[in-house]
All heavy atoms as a GROMACS GRO file, in nm:
protein
  589
    1MET      N    1   7.869  10.016  13.108
    1MET     CA    2   8.005   9.994  13.067
    1MET      C    3   8.036  10.078  12.944
    1MET      O    4   7.956  10.088  12.854
    1MET     CB    5   8.026   9.848  13.030
    1MET     CG    6   8.059   9.760  13.144
    1MET     SD    7   8.063   9.592  13.078
    1MET     CE    8   8.208   9.536  13.150
    2ASN      N    9   8.155  10.127  12.941
    2ASN     CA   10   8.199  10.207  12.828
    2ASN      C   11   8.305  10.129  12.751
    2ASN      O   12   8.423  10.154  12.764
    2ASN     CB   13   8.253  10.341  12.877
    2ASN     CG   14   8.278  10.437  12.763
    2ASN    OD1   15   8.241  10.408  12.649
    2ASN    ND2   16   8.340  10.548  12.792
    3VAL      N   17   8.260  10.032  12.670
    3VAL     CA   18   8.352   9.948  12.594
    3VAL      C   19   8.347   9.991  12.448
    3VAL      O   20   8.241   9.990  12.386
    3VAL     CB   21   8.311   9.799  12.606
    3VAL    CG1   22   8.404   9.711  12.524
    3VAL    CG2   23   8.309   9.757  12.751
    4PRO      N   24   8.463  10.029  12.394
    4PRO     CA   25   8.464  10.067  12.252
    4PRO      C   26   8.432   9.946  12.164
    4PRO      O   27   8.473   9.833  12.194
    4PRO     CB   28   8.605  10.117  12.228
    4PRO     CG   29   8.688  10.065  12.339
    4PRO     CD   30   8.595  10.040  12.454
    5SER      N   31   8.358   9.969  12.058
    5SER     CA   32   8.318   9.858  11.972
    5SER      C   33   8.427   9.821  11.872
    5SER      O   34   8.419   9.716  11.809
    5SER     CB   35   8.190   9.894  11.897
    5SER     OG   36   8.214  10.009  11.816
    6GLU      N   37   8.527   9.906  11.858
    6GLU     CA   38   8.634   9.878  11.764
    6GLU      C   39   8.766   9.863  11.836
    6GLU      O   40   8.791   9.926  11.938
    6GLU     CB   41   8.644   9.991  11.662
    6GLU     CG   42   8.522  10.004  11.573
    6GLU     CD   43   8.537  10.115  11.471
    6GLU    OE1   44   8.651  10.159  11.449
    6GLU    OE2   45   8.435  10.154  11.415
    7MET      N   46   8.851   9.776  11.782
    7MET     CA   47   8.982   9.757  11.840
    7MET      C   48   9.080   9.858  11.778
    7MET      O   49   9.067   9.895  11.663
    7MET     CB   50   9.032   9.615  11.809
    7MET     CG   51   8.952   9.506  11.874
    7MET     SD   52   8.997   9.340  11.821
    7MET     CE   53   9.166   9.329  11.870
    8SER      N   54   9.178   9.897  11.858
    8SER     CA   55   9.282   9.986  11.804
    8SER      C   56   9.373   9.904  11.713
    8SER      O   57   9.373   9.781  11.715
    8SER     CB   58   9.362  10.049  11.917
    8SER     OG   59   9.447   9.953  11.977
    9PHE      N   60   9.454   9.974  11.635
    9PHE     CA   61   9.545   9.908  11.544
    9PHE      C   62   9.643   9.820  11.620
    9PHE      O   63   9.671   9.706  11.579
    9PHE     CB   64   9.619  10.012  11.460
    9PHE     CG   65   9.708   9.953  11.356
    9PHE    CD1   66   9.655   9.889  11.246
    9PHE    CD2   67   9.846   9.960  11.369
    9PHE    CE1   68   9.738   9.833  11.149
    9PHE    CE2   69   9.930   9.904  11.273
    9PHE     CZ   70   9.875   9.841  11.163
   10ASP      N   71   9.696   9.870  11.733
   10ASP     CA   72   9.789   9.791  11.814
   10ASP      C   73   9.723   9.666  11.870
   10ASP      O   74   9.785   9.560  11.875
   10ASP     CB   75   9.845   9.875  11.929
   10ASP     CG   76   9.954   9.971  11.884
   10ASP    OD1   77   9.994   9.966  11.764
   10ASP    OD2   78  10.000  10.050  11.967
   11GLU      N   79   9.598   9.677  11.910
   11GLU     CA   80   9.527   9.560  11.962
   11GLU      C   81   9.509   9.455  11.853
   11GLU      O   82   9.524   9.335  11.878
   11GLU     CB   83   9.391   9.600  12.019
   11GLU     CG   84   9.400   9.680  12.148
   11GLU     CD   85   9.267   9.739  12.189
   11GLU    OE1   86   9.182   9.765  12.100
   11GLU    OE2   87   9.248   9.759  12.309
   12MET      N   88   9.478   9.499  11.732
   12MET     CA   89   9.464   9.406  11.620
   12MET      C   90   9.597   9.337  11.590
   12MET      O   91   9.600   9.217  11.562
   12MET     CB   92   9.412   9.478  11.496
   12MET     CG   93   9.268   9.520  11.508
   12MET     SD   94   9.188   9.587  11.359
   12MET     CE   95   9.314   9.670  11.272
   13LEU      N   96   9.706   9.413  11.598
   13LEU     CA   97   9.838   9.354  11.575
   13LEU      C   98   9.870   9.251  11.682
   13LEU      O   99   9.928   9.146  11.652
   13LEU     CB  100   9.946   9.462  11.572
   13LEU     CG  101   9.954   9.548  11.446
   13LEU    CD1  102  10.064   9.654  11.460
   13LEU    CD2  103   9.978   9.464  11.323
   14ARG      N  104   9.833   9.279  11.807
   14ARG     CA  105   9.860   9.184  11.915
   14ARG      C  106   9.781   9.054  11.896
   14ARG      O  107   9.832   8.945  11.922
   14ARG     CB  108   9.828   9.247  12.050
   14ARG     CG  109   9.925   9.354  12.091
   14ARG     CD  110   9.894   9.412  12.228
   14ARG     NE  111   9.948   9.545  12.246
   14ARG     CZ  112  10.077   9.574  12.261
   14ARG    NH1  113  10.166   9.478  12.258
   14ARG    NH2  114  10.117   9.698  12.277
   15VAL      N  115   9.658   9.065  11.850
   15VAL     CA  116   9.577   8.946  11.823
   15VAL      C  117   9.640   8.866  11.709
   15VAL      O  118   9.657   8.744  11.718
   15VAL     CB  119   9.431   8.985  11.789
   15VAL    CG1  120   9.353   8.866  11.736
   15VAL    CG2  121   9.363   9.044  11.911
   16LYS      N  122   9.678   8.936  11.602
   16LYS     CA  123   9.742   8.870  11.487
   16LYS      C  124   9.873   8.804  11.531
   16LYS      O  125   9.903   8.692  11.489
   16LYS     CB  126   9.769   8.974  11.379
   16LYS     CG  127   9.845   8.927  11.260
   16LYS     CD  128   9.754   8.868  11.158
   16LYS     CE  129   9.834   8.839  11.031
   16LYS     NZ  130   9.768   8.745  10.948
   17LEU      N  131   9.948   8.871  11.618
   17LEU     CA  132  10.073   8.817  11.669
   17LEU      C  133  10.049   8.686  11.744
   17LEU      O  134  10.122   8.588  11.727
   17LEU     CB  135  10.142   8.920  11.758
   17LEU     CG  136  10.279   8.886  11.813
   17LEU    CD1  137  10.378   8.862  11.700
   17LEU    CD2  138  10.328   8.997  11.904
   18GLY      N  139   9.946   8.683  11.826
   18GLY     CA  140   9.912   8.561  11.900
   18GLY      C  141   9.876   8.447  11.807
   18GLY      O  142   9.918   8.332  11.829
   19VAL      N  143   9.800   8.477  11.703
   19VAL     CA  144   9.760   8.374  11.606
   19VAL      C  145   9.884   8.320  11.533
   19VAL      O  146   9.900   8.198  11.517
   19VAL     CB  147   9.658   8.431  11.505
   19VAL    CG1  148   9.635   8.335  11.390
   19VAL    CG2  149   9.527   8.464  11.576
   20LEU      N  150   9.972   8.410  11.490
   20LEU     CA  151  10.092   8.367  11.418
   20LEU      C  152  10.184   8.283  11.507
   20LEU      O  153  10.240   8.183  11.461
   20LEU     CB  154  10.168   8.489  11.365
   20LEU     CG  155  10.100   8.566  11.252
   20LEU    CD1  156  10.180   8.692  11.219
   20LEU    CD2  157  10.082   8.481  11.129
   21ARG      N  158  10.198   8.323  11.633
   21ARG     CA  159  10.281   8.245  11.725
   21ARG      C  160  10.224   8.105  11.745
   21ARG      O  161  10.297   8.006  11.752
   21ARG     CB  162  10.292   8.317  11.859
   21ARG     CG  163  10.387   8.434  11.855
   21ARG     CD  164  10.395   8.501  11.989
   21ARG     NE  165  10.495   8.607  11.987
   21ARG     CZ  166  10.498   8.708  12.072
   21ARG    NH1  167  10.405   8.717  12.166
   21ARG    NH2  168  10.591   8.800  12.064
   22ARG      N  169  10.093   8.096  11.755
   22ARG     CA  170  10.028   7.966  11.773
   22ARG      C  171  10.049   7.878  11.648
   22ARG      O  172  10.080   7.760  11.659
   22ARG     CB  173   9.879   7.986  11.801
   22ARG     CG  174   9.807   7.868  11.855
   22ARG     CD  175   9.667   7.897  11.910
   22ARG     NE  176   9.599   8.013  11.857
   22ARG     CZ  177   9.584   8.130  11.924
   22ARG    NH1  178   9.633   8.144  12.044
   22ARG    NH2  179   9.520   8.231  11.870
   23GLU      N  180  10.034   7.938  11.530
   23GLU     CA  181  10.057   7.864  11.406
   23GLU      C  182  10.202   7.817  11.397
   23GLU      O  183  10.229   7.704  11.354
   23GLU     CB  184  10.023   7.950  11.285
   23GLU     CG  185   9.876   7.974  11.264
   23GLU     CD  186   9.848   8.064  11.145
   23GLU    OE1  187   9.938   8.085  11.060
   23GLU    OE2  188   9.735   8.114  11.136
   24HIS      N  189  10.295   7.903  11.438
   24HIS     CA  190  10.438   7.869  11.436
   24HIS      C  191  10.464   7.750  11.528
   24HIS      O  192  10.535   7.656  11.491
   24HIS     CB  193  10.519   7.992  11.479
   24HIS     CG  194  10.666   7.976  11.466
   24HIS    ND1  195  10.745   7.928  11.568
   24HIS    CD2  196  10.749   8.002  11.362
   24HIS    CE1  197  10.871   7.927  11.528
   24HIS    NE2  198  10.876   7.970  11.403
   25ARG      N  199  10.407   7.752  11.646
   25ARG     CA  200  10.423   7.644  11.742
   25ARG      C  201  10.361   7.514  11.688
   25ARG      O  202  10.419   7.406  11.701
   25ARG     CB  203  10.359   7.684  11.875
   25ARG     CG  204  10.385   7.592  11.990
   25ARG     CD  205  10.336   7.648  12.123
   25ARG     NE  206  10.205   7.710  12.118
   25ARG     CZ  207  10.182   7.842  12.131
   25ARG    NH1  208  10.280   7.925  12.150
   25ARG    NH2  209  10.059   7.888  12.126
   26ASP      N  210  10.244   7.525  11.625
   26ASP     CA  211  10.178   7.407  11.568
   26ASP      C  212  10.263   7.344  11.457
   26ASP      O  213  10.273   7.222  11.447
   26ASP     CB  214  10.039   7.442  11.514
   26ASP     CG  215   9.939   7.475  11.624
   26ASP    OD1  216   9.968   7.446  11.742
   26ASP    OD2  217   9.832   7.531  11.591
   27LEU      N  218  10.321   7.429  11.373
   27LEU     CA  219  10.408   7.379  11.266
   27LEU      C  220  10.530   7.309  11.325
   27LEU      O  221  10.574   7.206  11.273
   27LEU     CB  222  10.452   7.492  11.174
   27LEU     CG  223  10.353   7.536  11.067
   27LEU    CD1  224  10.405   7.658  10.993
   27LEU    CD2  225  10.326   7.424  10.970
   28ASP      N  226  10.584   7.366  11.432
   28ASP     CA  227  10.699   7.307  11.497
   28ASP      C  228  10.665   7.166  11.547
   28ASP      O  229  10.743   7.072  11.527
   28ASP     CB  230  10.743   7.395  11.614
   28ASP     CG  231  10.885   7.371  11.657
   28ASP    OD1  232  10.968   7.333  11.572
   28ASP    OD2  233  10.914   7.389  11.777
   29GLU      N  234  10.548   7.151  11.605
   29GLU     CA  235  10.505   7.020  11.653
   29GLU      C  236  10.481   6.923  11.538
   29GLU      O  237  10.515   6.805  11.548
   29GLU     CB  238  10.379   7.035  11.739
   29GLU     CG  239  10.404   7.107  11.870
   29GLU     CD  240  10.277   7.139  11.947
   29GLU    OE1  241  10.167   7.099  11.902
   29GLU    OE2  242  10.287   7.204  12.052
   30ALA      N  243  10.425   6.972  11.428
   30ALA     CA  244  10.399   6.887  11.312
   30ALA      C  245  10.530   6.840  11.250
   30ALA      O  246  10.543   6.722  11.214
   30ALA     CB  247  10.316   6.962  11.209
   31ILE      N  248  10.626   6.929  11.241
   31ILE     CA  249  10.756   6.893  11.186
   31ILE      C  250  10.823   6.789  11.274
   31ILE      O  251  10.877   6.689  11.225
   31ILE     CB  252  10.845   7.018  11.170
   31ILE    CG1  253  10.791   7.109  11.060
   31ILE    CG2  254  10.990   6.980  11.141
   31ILE    CD1  255  10.852   7.247  11.056
   32TYR      N  256  10.818   6.809  11.404
   32TYR     CA  257  10.876   6.713  11.497
   32TYR      C  258  10.812   6.575  11.481
   32TYR      O  259  10.881   6.473  11.475
   32TYR     CB  260  10.862   6.763  11.640
   32TYR     CG  261  10.916   6.666  11.743
   32TYR    CD1  262  11.052   6.656  11.766
   32TYR    CD2  263  10.830   6.583  11.816
   32TYR    CE1  264  11.103   6.565  11.858
   32TYR    CE2  265  10.879   6.493  11.908
   32TYR     CZ  266  11.015   6.485  11.929
   32TYR     OH  267  11.065   6.394  12.019
   33ALA      N  268  10.680   6.573  11.470
   33ALA     CA  269  10.608   6.446  11.456
   33ALA      C  270  10.647   6.376  11.326
   33ALA      O  271  10.668   6.254  11.324
   33ALA     CB  272  10.458   6.469  11.461
   34LEU      N  273  10.660   6.451  11.218
   34LEU     CA  274  10.699   6.392  11.090
   34LEU      C  275  10.842   6.340  11.094
   34LEU      O  276  10.872   6.235  11.035
   34LEU     CB  277  10.684   6.494  10.977
   34LEU     CG  278  10.542   6.522  10.930
   34LEU    CD1  279  10.542   6.640  10.833
   34LEU    CD2  280  10.482   6.399  10.865
   35GLU      N  281  10.929   6.412  11.163
   35GLU     CA  282  11.069   6.369  11.172
   35GLU      C  283  11.083   6.243  11.256
   35GLU      O  284  11.176   6.164  11.235
   35GLU     CB  285  11.156   6.482  11.228
   35GLU     CG  286  11.176   6.596  11.131
   35GLU     CD  287  11.252   6.713  11.189
   35GLU    OE1  288  11.256   6.728  11.313
   35GLU    OE2  289  11.305   6.791  11.109
   36GLN      N  290  10.993   6.222  11.351
   36GLN     CA  291  10.999   6.104  11.436
   36GLN      C  292  10.943   5.980  11.366
   36GLN      O  293  10.964   5.869  11.411
   36GLN     CB  294  10.922   6.128  11.568
   36GLN     CG  295  10.980   6.240  11.652
   36GLN     CD  296  11.128   6.221  11.680
   36GLN    OE1  297  11.170   6.116  11.723
   36GLN    NE2  298  11.207   6.324  11.653
   37ASN      N  299  10.874   6.002  11.256
   37ASN     CA  300  10.819   5.893  11.177
   37ASN      C  301  10.934   5.808  11.122
   37ASN      O  302  11.042   5.859  11.095
   37ASN     CB  303  10.735   5.951  11.063
   37ASN     CG  304  10.654   5.847  10.991
   37ASN    OD1  305  10.654   5.730  11.027
   37ASN    ND2  306  10.582   5.890  10.889
   38GLY      N  307  10.911   5.680  11.104
   38GLY     CA  308  11.014   5.590  11.056
   38GLY      C  309  11.074   5.632  10.922
   38GLY      O  310  11.194   5.628  10.902
   39ARG      N  311  10.990   5.674  10.828
   39ARG     CA  312  11.035   5.721  10.697
   39ARG      C  313  10.974   5.858  10.672
   39ARG      O  314  10.869   5.869  10.607
   39ARG     CB  315  10.992   5.623  10.589
   39ARG     CG  316  11.064   5.488  10.598
   39ARG     CD  317  11.022   5.393  10.489
   39ARG     NE  318  11.020   5.453  10.357
   39ARG     CZ  319  11.112   5.429  10.264
   39ARG    NH1  320  11.211   5.349  10.289
   39ARG    NH2  321  11.103   5.485  10.145
   40PRO      N  322  11.038   5.963  10.721
   40PRO     CA  323  10.980   6.097  10.708
   40PRO      C  324  10.974   6.143  10.563
   40PRO      O  325  11.061   6.110  10.482
   40PRO     CB  326  11.073   6.185  10.789
   40PRO     CG  327  11.202   6.111  10.795
   40PRO     CD  328  11.166   5.965  10.788
   41ASP      N  329  10.870   6.217  10.531
   41ASP     CA  330  10.852   6.275  10.398
   41ASP      C  331  10.932   6.406  10.394
   41ASP      O  332  10.888   6.509  10.443
   41ASP     CB  333  10.704   6.300  10.372
   41ASP     CG  334  10.676   6.356  10.234
   41ASP    OD1  335  10.772   6.379  10.158
   41ASP    OD2  336  10.559   6.379  10.203
   42ILE      N  337  11.050   6.399  10.336
   42ILE     CA  338  11.143   6.512  10.336
   42ILE      C  339  11.083   6.633  10.266
   42ILE      O  340  11.100   6.747  10.312
   42ILE     CB  341  11.277   6.472  10.268
   42ILE    CG1  342  11.340   6.354  10.341
   42ILE    CG2  343  11.372   6.590  10.262
   42ILE    CD1  344  11.372   6.378  10.486
   43LEU      N  345  11.011   6.612  10.158
   43LEU     CA  346  10.952   6.723  10.084
   43LEU      C  347  10.848   6.797  10.168
   43LEU      O  348  10.846   6.920  10.172
   43LEU     CB  349  10.888   6.671   9.955
   43LEU     CG  350  10.860   6.773   9.847
   43LEU    CD1  351  10.988   6.848   9.809
   43LEU    CD2  352  10.804   6.705   9.724
   44THR      N  353  10.766   6.722  10.239
   44THR     CA  354  10.665   6.784  10.327
   44THR      C  355  10.732   6.859  10.441
   44THR      O  356  10.692   6.971  10.474
   44THR     CB  357  10.569   6.677  10.382
   44THR    OG1  358  10.504   6.612  10.273
   44THR    CG2  359  10.466   6.738  10.475
   45ILE      N  360  10.834   6.799  10.499
   45ILE     CA  361  10.906   6.865  10.609
   45ILE      C  362  10.970   6.994  10.560
   45ILE      O  363  10.962   7.098  10.626
   45ILE     CB  364  11.010   6.770  10.669
   45ILE    CG1  365  10.940   6.656  10.743
   45ILE    CG2  366  11.104   6.845  10.763
   45ILE    CD1  367  11.032   6.547  10.792
   46ARG      N  368  11.029   6.991  10.442
   46ARG     CA  369  11.092   7.111  10.386
   46ARG      C  370  10.988   7.221  10.363
   46ARG      O  371  11.012   7.338  10.391
   46ARG     CB  372  11.163   7.076  10.256
   46ARG     CG  373  11.247   7.190  10.203
   46ARG     CD  374  11.323   7.150  10.080
   46ARG     NE  375  11.416   7.041  10.113
   46ARG     CZ  376  11.471   6.963  10.023
   46ARG    NH1  377  11.444   6.978   9.895
   46ARG    NH2  378  11.553   6.866  10.059
   47ARG      N  379  10.871   7.182  10.312
   47ARG     CA  380  10.764   7.278  10.287
   47ARG      C  381  10.715   7.340  10.418
   47ARG      O  382  10.695   7.462  10.428
   47ARG     CB  383  10.648   7.210  10.215
   47ARG     CG  384  10.533   7.303  10.180
   47ARG     CD  385  10.420   7.229  10.110
   47ARG     NE  386  10.369   7.115  10.183
   47ARG     CZ  387  10.281   7.123  10.283
   47ARG    NH1  388  10.236   7.239  10.323
   47ARG    NH2  389  10.238   7.013  10.342
   48LEU      N  390  10.699   7.258  10.521
   48LEU     CA  391  10.653   7.307  10.650
   48LEU      C  392  10.757   7.399  10.715
   48LEU      O  393  10.722   7.500  10.776
   48LEU     CB  394  10.621   7.191  10.744
   48LEU     CG  395  10.499   7.107  10.707
   48LEU    CD1  396  10.484   6.990  10.801
   48LEU    CD2  397  10.373   7.192  10.705
   49LYS      N  398  10.885   7.365  10.698
   49LYS     CA  399  10.990   7.450  10.754
   49LYS      C  400  10.994   7.586  10.684
   49LYS      O  401  11.016   7.689  10.748
   49LYS     CB  402  11.127   7.382  10.742
   49LYS     CG  403  11.146   7.272  10.845
   49LYS     CD  404  11.285   7.213  10.837
   49LYS     CE  405  11.307   7.110  10.946
   49LYS     NZ  406  11.444   7.056  10.944
   50LYS      N  407  10.969   7.586  10.554
   50LYS     CA  408  10.964   7.712  10.479
   50LYS      C  409  10.846   7.797  10.526
   50LYS      O  410  10.858   7.919  10.544
   50LYS     CB  411  10.954   7.682  10.330
   50LYS     CG  412  10.973   7.801  10.242
   50LYS     CD  413  10.979   7.759  10.096
   50LYS     CE  414  11.006   7.878  10.008
   50LYS     NZ  415  11.016   7.840   9.867
   51GLN      N  416  10.734   7.732  10.548
   51GLN     CA  417  10.615   7.803  10.598
   51GLN      C  418  10.641   7.856  10.738
   51GLN      O  419  10.602   7.969  10.772
   51GLN     CB  420  10.496   7.706  10.598
   51GLN     CG  421  10.365   7.770  10.631
   51GLN     CD  422  10.250   7.669  10.621
   51GLN    OE1  423  10.267   7.555  10.579
   51GLN    NE2  424  10.132   7.712  10.662
   52LYS      N  425  10.709   7.779  10.820
   52LYS     CA  426  10.742   7.821  10.957
   52LYS      C  427  10.834   7.943  10.954
   52LYS      O  428  10.817   8.036  11.033
   52LYS     CB  429  10.808   7.704  11.030
   52LYS     CG  430  10.838   7.729  11.175
   52LYS     CD  431  10.901   7.605  11.237
   52LYS     CE  432  10.971   7.642  11.364
   52LYS     NZ  433  11.055   7.539  11.416
   53LEU      N  434  10.930   7.944  10.864
   53LEU     CA  435  11.021   8.057  10.850
   53LEU      C  436  10.947   8.183  10.807
   53LEU      O  437  10.973   8.292  10.857
   53LEU     CB  438  11.132   8.024  10.750
   53LEU     CG  439  11.243   8.126  10.734
   53LEU    CD1  440  11.312   8.152  10.868
   53LEU    CD2  441  11.344   8.078  10.631
   54SER      N  442  10.850   8.166  10.718
   54SER     CA  443  10.769   8.280  10.675
   54SER      C  444  10.690   8.337  10.793
   54SER      O  445  10.679   8.459  10.809
   54SER     CB  446  10.673   8.236  10.564
   54SER     OG  447  10.584   8.339  10.532
   55LEU      N  448  10.634   8.248  10.876
   55LEU     CA  449  10.562   8.293  10.995
   55LEU      C  450  10.654   8.368  11.090
   55LEU      O  451  10.617   8.470  11.148
   55LEU     CB  452  10.497   8.175  11.067
   55LEU     CG  453  10.376   8.112  11.001
   55LEU    CD1  454  10.334   7.986  11.075
   55LEU    CD2  455  10.262   8.210  10.993
   56LYS      N  456  10.777   8.317  11.104
   56LYS     CA  457  10.874   8.383  11.191
   56LYS      C  458  10.903   8.525  11.143
   56LYS      O  459  10.912   8.618  11.224
   56LYS     CB  460  11.003   8.300  11.196
   56LYS     CG  461  11.106   8.354  11.291
   56LYS     CD  462  11.228   8.264  11.295
   56LYS     CE  463  11.333   8.320  11.388
   56LYS     NZ  464  11.453   8.237  11.389
   57ASP      N  465  10.915   8.542  11.012
   57ASP     CA  466  10.938   8.676  10.956
   57ASP      C  467  10.820   8.768  10.983
   57ASP      O  468  10.837   8.885  11.017
   57ASP     CB  469  10.965   8.667  10.805
   57ASP     CG  470  11.098   8.603  10.772
   57ASP    OD1  471  11.186   8.596  10.861
   57ASP    OD2  472  11.115   8.560  10.656
   58GLN      N  473  10.698   8.716  10.967
   58GLN     CA  474  10.578   8.796  10.994
   58GLN      C  475  10.571   8.834  11.142
   58GLN      O  476  10.535   8.948  11.175
   58GLN     CB  477  10.453   8.717  10.956
   58GLN     CG  478  10.436   8.696  10.807
   58GLN     CD  479  10.315   8.612  10.775
   58GLN    OE1  480  10.207   8.633  10.830
   58GLN    NE2  481  10.332   8.514  10.687
   59ILE      N  482  10.607   8.742  11.230
   59ILE     CA  483  10.607   8.769  11.374
   59ILE      C  484  10.707   8.880  11.405
   59ILE      O  485  10.676   8.974  11.478
   59ILE     CB  486  10.640   8.640  11.454
   59ILE    CG1  487  10.523   8.543  11.446
   59ILE    CG2  488  10.674   8.672  11.599
   59ILE    CD1  489  10.554   8.402  11.497
   60ALA      N  490  10.826   8.872  11.348
   60ALA     CA  491  10.929   8.974  11.372
   60ALA      C  492  10.884   9.110  11.323
   60ALA      O  493  10.906   9.212  11.390
   60ALA     CB  494  11.059   8.934  11.304
   61THR      N  495  10.817   9.114  11.209
   61THR     CA  496  10.768   9.241  11.154
   61THR      C  497  10.666   9.305  11.248
   61THR      O  498  10.672   9.425  11.276
   61THR     CB  499  10.705   9.219  11.015
   61THR    OG1  500  10.804   9.165  10.928
   61THR    CG2  501  10.651   9.348  10.959
   62ILE      N  502  10.573   9.225  11.297
   62ILE     CA  503  10.470   9.278  11.388
   62ILE      C  504  10.533   9.321  11.520
   62ILE      O  505  10.498   9.427  11.575
   62ILE     CB  506  10.358   9.175  11.410
   62ILE    CG1  507  10.280   9.156  11.279
   62ILE    CG2  508  10.264   9.219  11.522
   62ILE    CD1  509  10.175   9.048  11.284
   63GLU      N  510  10.626   9.243  11.573
   63GLU     CA  511  10.692   9.280  11.697
   63GLU      C  512  10.767   9.412  11.681
   63GLU      O  513  10.766   9.496  11.771
   63GLU     CB  514  10.788   9.171  11.742
   63GLU     CG  515  10.718   9.049  11.796
   63GLU     CD  516  10.813   8.935  11.829
   63GLU    OE1  517  10.926   8.930  11.777
   63GLU    OE2  518  10.770   8.848  11.908
   64ASP      N  519  10.830   9.433  11.566
   64ASP     CA  520  10.900   9.559  11.541
   64ASP      C  521  10.804   9.677  11.540
   64ASP      O  522  10.838   9.787  11.584
   64ASP     CB  523  10.976   9.553  11.408
   64ASP     CG  524  11.100   9.467  11.415
   64ASP    OD1  525  11.143   9.432  11.527
   64ASP    OD2  526  11.154   9.433  11.307
   65ARG      N  527  10.683   9.655  11.488
   65ARG     CA  528  10.583   9.763  11.487
   65ARG      C  529  10.532   9.794  11.628
   65ARG      O  530  10.502   9.909  11.659
   65ARG     CB  531  10.464   9.725  11.400
   65ARG     CG  532  10.490   9.735  11.255
   65ARG     CD  533  10.364   9.708  11.180
   65ARG     NE  534  10.378   9.750  11.042
   65ARG     CZ  535  10.282   9.743  10.954
   65ARG    NH1  536  10.164   9.695  10.989
   65ARG    NH2  537  10.302   9.783  10.831
   66LEU      N  538  10.522   9.691  11.712
   66LEU     CA  539  10.464   9.709  11.844
   66LEU      C  540  10.566   9.762  11.946
   66LEU      O  541  10.528   9.832  12.040
   66LEU     CB  542  10.406   9.578  11.896
   66LEU     CG  543  10.279   9.531  11.825
   66LEU    CD1  544  10.240   9.392  11.873
   66LEU    CD2  545  10.165   9.629  11.848
   67ILE      N  546  10.693   9.726  11.928
   67ILE     CA  547  10.795   9.767  12.024
   67ILE      C  548  10.862   9.894  11.971
   67ILE      O  549  10.922   9.893  11.864
   67ILE     CB  550  10.901   9.656  12.044
   67ILE    CG1  551  10.832   9.531  12.098
   67ILE    CG2  552  11.010   9.703  12.138
   67ILE    CD1  553  10.918   9.408  12.100
   68PRO      N  554  10.851  10.003  12.046
   68PRO     CA  555  10.909  10.129  11.998
   68PRO      C  556  11.062  10.122  11.998
   68PRO      O  557  11.123  10.052  12.078
   68PRO     CB  558  10.859  10.232  12.098
   68PRO     CG  559  10.829  10.153  12.221
   68PRO     CD  560  10.788  10.016  12.174
   69ASP      N  561  11.121  10.195  11.905
   69ASP     CA  562  11.267  10.204  11.897
   69ASP      C  563  11.317  10.287  12.015
   69ASP      O  564  11.264  10.393  12.046
   69ASP     CB  565  11.312  10.270  11.768
   69ASP     CG  566  11.286  10.183  11.647
   69ASP    OD1  567  11.275  10.060  11.665
   69ASP    OD2  568  11.276  10.237  11.535
   70ILE      N  569  11.420  10.236  12.080
   70ILE     CA  570  11.480  10.307  12.194
   70ILE      C  571  11.621  10.349  12.152
   70ILE      O  572  11.704  10.266  12.117
   70ILE     CB  573  11.486  10.219  12.319
   70ILE    CG1  574  11.344  10.178  12.361
   70ILE    CG2  575  11.558  10.290  12.432
   70ILE    CD1  576  11.341  10.078  12.475
   71ILE      N  577  11.643  10.478  12.154
   71ILE     CA  578  11.773  10.530  12.117
   71ILE      C  579  11.858  10.535  12.242
   71ILE      O  580  11.826  10.600  12.341
   71ILE     CB  581  11.762  10.670  12.054
   71ILE    CG1  582  11.674  10.662  11.929
   71ILE    CG2  583  11.899  10.726  12.023
   71ILE    CD1  584  11.642  10.798  11.870
   72ALA      N  585  11.972  10.464  12.239
   72ALA     CA  586  12.059  10.454  12.356
   72ALA      C  587  12.150  10.573  12.364
   72ALA      O  588  12.186  10.637  12.274
   72ALA     CB  589  12.140  10.326  12.352
   0.00000   0.00000   0.00000
């Protein structure tokens, strides 16, 4: 087999993108669970939403790097 031992930059970005998407989804579930609680901790929910927004920005940045610009 001729398998390269190193990943390309795009492959590393795709792996990172998958990890960030999974973290984003996990935060979404955690926020939902906290909101369903009888007395939700607003400060914790706000902190998690801020972290989720940061992940969304990182995801968008990586997607922009991976998807080439198409001039119409």
